[in-house]
C-alpha positions in Angstrom: 30.1 -9.8 26.2 29.1 -11.2 23.0 26.8 -9.0 20.9 23.9 -11.4 19.6 22.6 -8.6 17.3 25.7 -8.3 15.1 25.0 -9.1 11.3 26.8 -12.3 10.3 25.4 -13.1 6.9 23.2 -11.6 4.3 22.2 -13.1 1.0 19.3 -12.6 -1.6 17.5 -15.0 -4.3 15.0 -14.4 -6.9 11.3 -15.4 -6.1 8.1 -14.4 -7.6 5.4 -11.9 -6.9 1.6 -12.2 -7.1 1.7 -11.6 -10.8 4.3 -14.2 -11.6 6.9 -11.6 -12.1 10.3 -12.1 -10.4 11.2 -10.0 -7.2 13.9 -9.8 -4.7 14.0 -11.7 -1.4 16.8 -10.9 1.2 17.9 -13.0 4.2 19.7 -11.2 7.0 21.2 -13.5 9.9 22.5 -12.3 13.2 24.1 -14.4 15.8 20.6 -15.4 17.2 17.8 -14.6 14.6 17.0 -14.4 11.0 14.9 -12.1 8.8 13.5 -12.7 5.4 11.8 -10.0 3.5 10.5 -9.8 0.0 10.0 -6.6 -2.2 6.8 -6.0 -3.8 6.1 -4.3 -7.1 3.4 -1.8 -8.3 1.9 -1.7 -11.7 0.5 1.9 -11.2 4.0 3.7 -10.3 4.8 7.3 -9.7 7.7 9.0 -11.5 9.0 9.8 -8.1 9.5 6.6 -6.3 12.5 4.4 -5.7 13.8 2.9 -9.0 12.8 -1.0 -9.4 15.9 -2.5 -11.0 15.1 -5.3 -13.7 17.6 -6.9 -16.1 15.6 -6.1 -19.3 16.6 -9.3 -21.3 13.6 -10.5 -23.2 14.6 -13.8 -23.4 14.6 -14.4 -19.6 11.2 -13.9 -17.9 10.3 -11.5 -20.7 12.8 -9.0 -19.6 11.4 -8.9 -15.8 14.1 -11.0 -14.0 15.9 -9.1 -11.0 19.4 -10.9 -10.9 21.1 -7.7 -11.2 19.4 -6.5 -8.0 20.1 -9.8 -6.3 24.0 -9.6 -7.1 24.2 -6.1 -5.9 23.1 -7.4 -2.5 25.7 -10.1 -2.8 28.4 -8.2 -4.1 27.9 -4.6 -2.7 25.5 -4.8 0.2 26.6 -7.8 2.3 30.4 -6.9 2.4 29.2 -3.3 3.9 26.7 -4.6 6.2 28.1 -7.8 7.9 29.4 -7.0 11.2 27.0 -4.1 12.0 24.6 -4.2 14.7 21.3 -5.1 13.4 19.5 -2.8 15.8 21.1 0.3 14.3 18.3 0.3 11.6 18.7 3.9 10.8 22.3 3.5 10.2 22.0 0.4 8.1 19.4 2.1 5.7 21.8 5.0 5.5 24.5 2.8 4.6 22.3 1.3 1.8 21.5 4.8 0.5 25.3 5.7 0.5 26.3 2.5 -1.4 23.7 3.3 -4.0 24.6 6.8 -4.3 21.8 8.1 -6.6 18.7 10.0 -5.8 16.3 7.2 -6.6 18.3 4.1 -5.6 18.8 3.2 -9.3 22.3 1.6 -8.8 21.4 -1.1 -6.3 17.6 -0.8 -7.2 15.0 0.1 -4.7 13.8 -3.4 -4.9 17.2 -4.5 -3.5 17.3 -1.9 -0.9 13.7 -2.6 0.4 14.2 -6.2 0.9 17.5 -5.7 2.8 16.1 -3.0 5.0 12.9 -5.0 5.9 15.1 -8.2 6.5 17.3 -6.5 8.9 14.4 -5.1 10.8 12.9 -8.7 11.0 16.2 -10.2 12.0 16.7 -7.7 14.8 13.1 -8.2 16.0 13.6 -12.2 15.9 16.9 -11.6 17.6 15.1 -9.7 20.5 12.5 -12.5 20.7 9.7 -9.9 19.6 6.9 -9.8 17.4 8.0 -7.3 14.5 5.0 -4.9 15.4 6.1 -4.7 19.1 9.8 -4.3 18.3 8.8 -1.3 16.0 6.4 0.1 18.4 6.7 -0.9 21.8 4.2 -1.4 24.4 1.9 1.3 22.9 1.7 -0.9 19.7 -1.9 -2.1 20.2 -3.8 0.0 17.9 -5.3 -1.9 15.0 -5.9 0.0 11.7 -9.0 0.2 9.9 -8.8 -1.8 6.4 -9.5 -0.3 3.1 -10.7 -3.3 0.9 -10.5 -2.9 -2.9 -13.6 -4.9 -4.1 -14.0 -3.6 -7.7 -10.6 -3.2 -9.8 -10.2 -0.9 -12.8 -7.6 0.9 -14.4 -4.0 -0.4 -14.6 -5.1 -3.3 -12.0 -7.8 -5.0 -14.3 -8.6 -5.8 -18.0 -12.0 -3.9 -18.1 -12.9 -0.4 -19.1 -13.4 1.3 -15.5 -11.3 4.5 -15.6 -10.6 4.5 -12.0 -8.5 2.1 -10.3 -9.8 1.0 -7.0 -13.4 1.2 -5.7 -13.0 0.3 -2.0 -15.1 -0.2 1.1 -13.9 1.0 4.6 -15.5 -0.6 7.5 -15.2 1.9 10.2 -18.2 1.2 12.5 -17.1 -1.8 14.3 -15.6 -2.7 17.8 -12.7 -4.9 16.2 -10.5 -5.6 13.3 -12.1 -9.3 13.2 -15.7 -7.9 13.1 -14.7 -5.3 10.3 -13.2 -8.0 8.4 -16.0 -10.3 8.6 -18.4 -7.6 7.3 -16.0 -6.9 4.4 -16.0 -10.3 3.4 -19.6 -10.5 3.5 -19.9 -7.4 1.3 -17.5 -9.0 -0.9 -19.3 -12.3 -1.2 -22.7 -10.6 -1.5 -21.2 -8.2 -4.5 -20.0 -11.3 -6.2 -23.5 -12.7 -6.4 -25.0 -9.5 -7.6 -22.6 -9.2 -10.4 -22.8 -12.8 -11.6 -26.5 -12.1 -11.7 -26.4 -8.9 -13.6 -23.1 -9.4 -15.9 -22.7 -13.4 -16.0 -20.0 -15.6 -14.8 -17.2 -13.6 -16.3 -17.8 -10.8 -14.2 -16.5 -12.4 -11.3 -13.0 -12.7 -12.6 -10.6 -10.9 -10.2 -7.9 -8.3 -10.8 -4.4 -7.9 -9.5 -5.4 -7.1 -5.9 -8.4 -9.6 -5.6 -11.2 -7.5 -6.5 -13.7 -8.2 -9.3 -13.3 -7.0 -12.7 -16.6 -6.7 -14.2 -17.3 -5.4 -17.5 -18.4 -2.0 -16.3 -17.8 1.3 -18.1 -19.2 3.8 -15.7 -17.7 4.8 -12.3 -21.3 5.6 -11.1 -22.3 2.0 -12.0 -19.5 0.5 -9.9 -20.2 2.7 -6.8 -24.1 2.0 -6.8 -23.3 -1.6 -7.0 -20.9 -1.2 -3.7 -23.8 0.5 -2.3 -26.1 -2.3 -3.1 -23.9 -4.8 -1.8 -23.5 -3.1 1.5 -27.2 -2.5 2.1 -27.9 -6.1 1.2 -25.5 -7.5 3.3 -27.4 -5.9 6.1 -25.0 -2.9 6.8 -25.6 0.9 6.6 -23.5 2.5 3.9 -21.9 5.8 5.4 -22.3 4.6 9.1 -21.1 1.1 9.3 -19.3 1.0 6.1 -18.0 3.9 4.1 -16.8 3.9 0.3 -13.6 5.2 -1.0 -11.8 5.7 -4.2 -8.1 5.4 -5.9 -8.5 7.2 -9.1 -4.7 6.9 -9.9 -5.3 10.1 -12.2 -1.9 10.0 -13.6 -2.9 6.7 -15.3 -5.7 8.6 -17.2 -4.2 11.9 -17.8 -3.3 12.5 -21.4 -2.5 15.9 -23.3 -3.7 18.1 -20.4 -7.2 16.3 -20.2 -8.4 13.3 -17.9 -10.2 10.2 -20.1 -13.2 9.2 -17.8 -15.9 6.9 -19.1 -14.7 7.7 -22.6 -14.9 11.6 -22.1 -12.2 14.0 -22.0 -12.4 16.3 -19.2 -10.3 19.4 -18.2 -8.7 19.9 -14.9 -11.9 22.0 -13.8 -14.3 19.3 -15.2 -12.3 16.7 -13.5 -12.8 18.6 -10.1 -16.3 19.1 -10.7 -16.9 15.3 -11.3 -15.0 14.5 -8.1 -17.1 17.1 -6.2 -20.2 15.4 -7.5 -19.1 12.0 -6.4 -18.5 13.1 -2.9 -22.0 14.4 -2.7 -23.7 11.6 -4.0 -21.8 8.9 -2.3 -20.5 8.5 1.4 -16.8 8.7 0.4 -14.2 8.6 2.9 -11.4 9.4 0.9 -10.2 9.9 -2.6 -6.6 8.9 -3.5 -4.8 10.6 -6.3 -7.7 12.6 -7.8 -5.3 14.5 -10.1 -2.1 13.9 -11.8 1.0 13.4 -9.8 2.7 17.1 -10.5 -0.7 19.1 -10.0 -0.3 20.3 -6.2 -2.2 23.3 -6.8 -5.1 21.2 -8.1 -5.1 19.0 -5.1 -5.2 22.1 -3.0 -8.2 23.7 -5.0 -10.0 20.3 -4.6 -9.6 19.8 -1.1 -11.1 23.1 -0.3 -14.2 21.8 -2.0 -14.6 18.3 -0.5 -15.7 19.1 3.0 -15.4 15.7 5.0 -14.0 13.7 2.2 -10.2 13.1 2.7 -8.0 14.0 -0.4 -5.1 11.3 -0.4 -1.7 11.6 -1.8 0.0 8.6 -3.2 1.8 9.3 -6.7 1.8 13.0 -5.4 3.8 12.2 -2.5 5.6 9.0 -3.2 6.4 8.3 0.3 9.2 11.2 0.0 9.0 13.4 3.1 10.1 16.6 1.0 7.2 16.2 -1.3 4.8 15.4 1.8 6.1 18.8 3.3 5.5 20.9 0.2 1.8 19.3 -0.1 1.3 20.0 3.6 2.2 23.8 3.3 0.0 23.9 0.2 -2.8 22.3 2.1 -3.0 19.8 -0.7 -3.7 16.3 1.5 -5.7 15.3 4.5 -4.1 11.7 3.7 -1.1 10.1 2.7 -0.3 6.4 1.4 2.8 4.8 2.6 4.6 2.3 0.7 7.9 1.2 1.8 9.2 0.2 -1.7 8.2 3.7 -2.8 10.9 5.0 -0.3 13.4 2.1 -0.6 14.0 1.6 3.2 12.0 1.1 6.4 13.4 4.3 8.1 12.6 6.8 5.3 9.0 5.6 5.2 8.8 5.6 8.9 10.1 9.2 8.9 7.4 9.9 6.1 4.7 8.5 8.4 5.7 10.3 11.2 5.8 13.5 9.4 2.5 13.2 8.2 1.0 12.1 11.6 2.5 15.2 13.5 1.0 17.4 10.9 -2.6 16.0 11.3 -2.5 13.8 8.0 -4.1 10.4 8.2 -1.6 7.7 7.2 -2.4 4.6 5.2 0.1 1.9 5.3 -0.2 0.2 1.6 0.6 -3.0 -0.2 1.4 -3.1 -4.1 -0.7 -4.7 -6.9 2.3 -7.0 -7.4 2.7 -8.3 -3.7 3.8 -11.2 -2.1 3.1 -13.6 1.0 5.3 -11.3 2.8 3.2 -9.8 5.8 5.6 -7.1 7.0 3.2 -4.2 6.3 0.5 -6.0 8.9 3.1 -5.3 11.6 4.5 -1.9 10.3 0.9 -0.5 10.5 0.4 -1.4 14.0 4.0 -0.6 15.1 3.7 2.8 13.7 0.0 3.4 14.6 -1.2 4.2 11.0 -4.9 4.6 11.2 -5.7 2.6 8.0 -4.3 -0.1 6.0 -4.7 -1.1 2.2 -4.2 -4.9 1.5 -6.6 -5.1 -1.5 -9.8 -7.7 -1.6 -10.3 -10.7 1.1 -9.0 -12.9 -1.6 -5.6 -14.2 -3.1 -3.1 -15.6 -0.8 -0.8 -12.5 -0.8 -3.9 -10.4 0.4 -5.4 -12.6 2.9 -1.9 -13.5 4.5 -1.8 -10.0 5.6 -5.4 -9.8 6.9 -4.8 -13.3 8.7 -1.6 -11.7 10.2 -3.4 -8.9 11.7 -6.2 -11.3 13.2 -3.4 -13.1 14.9 -1.9 -10.0 16.4 -5.4 -9.0 17.6 -5.8 -12.3 19.0 -2.3 -12.0 20.9 -3.3 -8.6 22.2 -6.7 -9.7 23.4 -8.3 -7.0 25.8 -5.2 -4.8 24.8 -6.1 -4.4 21.2 -7.9 -1.2 20.2 -9.8 -1.0 16.8 -9.0 2.5 15.2 -11.7 5.1 14.9 -11.9 7.3 11.7 -15.2 8.8 11.8 
């Protein structure tokens, strides 16, 4: 009997991400299905994540082209994977790891392995005639994650002077994703009006993730403005909608100190600042509050924060071994999962499942240089992660992901269940 899941063809091309930088799109075809996937790219990158292979020729895309990664797929990956069963995702991902042969996927490029891994997953789902989320999670894939919406951008994601990278809202107190998204959009629009009124038209320019990049210099100023926007939109801050932060502390760490609002803070002072913030504002979570190597500091901070969840991103880098060490140290209550940090779907899935088994909240996340690929919308639902980060409700590479979850929720109808975090 013919196996319709056999991979017949693999190819790759260079396409553009949301910053206008080249990235890799992979195409995988079986006898009865096809999958296309595009690898995203981060501006704030951990030193522990899969290596993003770029050509480095300053005359072509200012050194950002990815033709070597594309060629690696055509020359090394395609011959090795054609003829394999696309349903054997773990075997295929292991094959990618073996072909690469490096600890951080620097030979093929993590951008190449990510695109191929996800394209294969999509091809298998298409061959089965199933939505991707259902192919991943089966009949139990009906829980819709809570969105974390980045409304004010700072740090490496914006051209302003805000030290912290993301100031987010988390609409938890709703009965459906569509209601939560509506509330988030209303707050976003209200915030736009408030910023324009206070700082002028230039303040409503947006950063990489669609959030506004106003000329603020104080983290307190940004959080106060979010609280005001939530209240003015008719919602309760700390009930209907929580706040959250992504500090991306490695980006502001210099010679043993953290540079926050033009001040040099020691580790102890940085921890005191974060504890003060969590006492003043209804913060659901704080991501990467300290630099990526300070496991002990994460543990100390977590003991002092109470209900506010300490989330690891750069600390963990979607790496299961780093996650295990963090769990043993009591360092995190939440974990960011980014497929391209790991470099393959199964590595990211194993990371998420390990976290959830240990009671750690998992947040499926986009990247600042993202694309119209909606894979993470399906992956978040298929793996049942509690939260999802997709940016502000603006820019096509962000709204495409929100819209895909709206479609899934509509398709599920009465079966859909919106996650509860608090």
